[in-house]
N, C-alpha and C positions, 0 to 999 in steps of 0.2 A: 763152898767154893764160890768165888766171885766171878761174874761174867763181865766180859768187856762191854762197855757202853756202846761202842761203835759196831763191832762185828759179831757180838754175842757169843764168842767162844769162851770157854772156861779158862780162867787165869790160874796157873799153878802158883802155889804160895811162894813168896820171895821174888816174884817177877812182876813186871808191869809197872805202871805209874798210877797214882791217885791224884786227881785234880779236884780242888774244891773251888766252886764258883762263888761269886759274890752273894748270890741269893741263897747260899747254903746247900746247893745241890752238889753231890759228890759224883764225879765221873771216874770210872776205872778204865784204863787202856792197857791192852795186852802188849802192844808194840808201838814204836815210834810211827810206824806206817798208819795205824789207826788214829793216833793223835793228830798227825799232820792232815789226814783226810778230813777229819772232823773240824779242826780249827783253821788251819792255814788255807786249805783248799775249799773248805765250806761244802763238802760233798755230803750227800745223803746216803746212808748205808743201804737202803732198800733198792738203790739203783746200781750198786756194784755187785757183780756176780760172785766175788770171792768172800762176801760177808754172809754171816748166818741170817741177817735180816732179809737179805735177798732170797735166800733159800726158803725162809719161813713164809715170805710173801707168795712165792710160787706154789707152795703147798696149799695155801688158802685158796689161791686162784683155781688150782686143780680140783679141790673139794667143791667149790662153787660150780664148776663146770659139770661135775658128776651129778650134783643135785639138780641142776637146771637142764640136764641132757634129756630127761623124759619130756619136759615141757617143750624143749626145742624140737624134739622128734615129732611131737603132736602138731606143733605149728608148721613144720615142714610138710607133713602129710596133708594138712588142711590147705596149705599154699599150693601144693601139687594138684590137689583136687580142683581148686579154683582155676589154676592154669589150664588143666585139661578141659574143664567146662568152657572156658573162654575160647580155647582152640576149636572145640566142636562148634560153638556158636559162630565163630569166624568162618569156619569151613561151610556151614549152612548158608551164611550170608553171601559168601563168595559164589557158591553154586547157584543161589537164587539170582544174583546179579548177572552171572554168565547166561543163565536161561533167559533173563529179561533182555540182555544184549542180543542174543540169538533171535528172539522174537522180533525185536526192533529191527534188526538187519533184514529179516525175512519180510517184514511189513514194508520197509523202505524199498526193498528189491521189487516186491509186487506192485507198489505204488509207481515205481519208475517204469515198469513194464506196461502198466495201464496207460501212462502218459504217452508212450510211443505208439 
């Protein structure tokens, strides 16, 4: 069975068109729709949802996501740890600066009382 060059669906015998290009390449089309999308409109099959090439591309993307998911989870956990450590360090710095501000205010208050 021959498959359509554009949409990759199987062409039943006795249907479709065969197109021979100047460089000797033979293109098989199952319908006029595929032929027009390829030549006249210049579209790429992998971007059209109704084609088999689009579906094949989405399967590959899904497989890559599954394989990379373990690495992605590890990266997310590491990133969350770094964020938590940063937040703790920021909280400590903030508490230290508040204490320093309180000490400064108390010192300034005592210095103002001594002047009077």
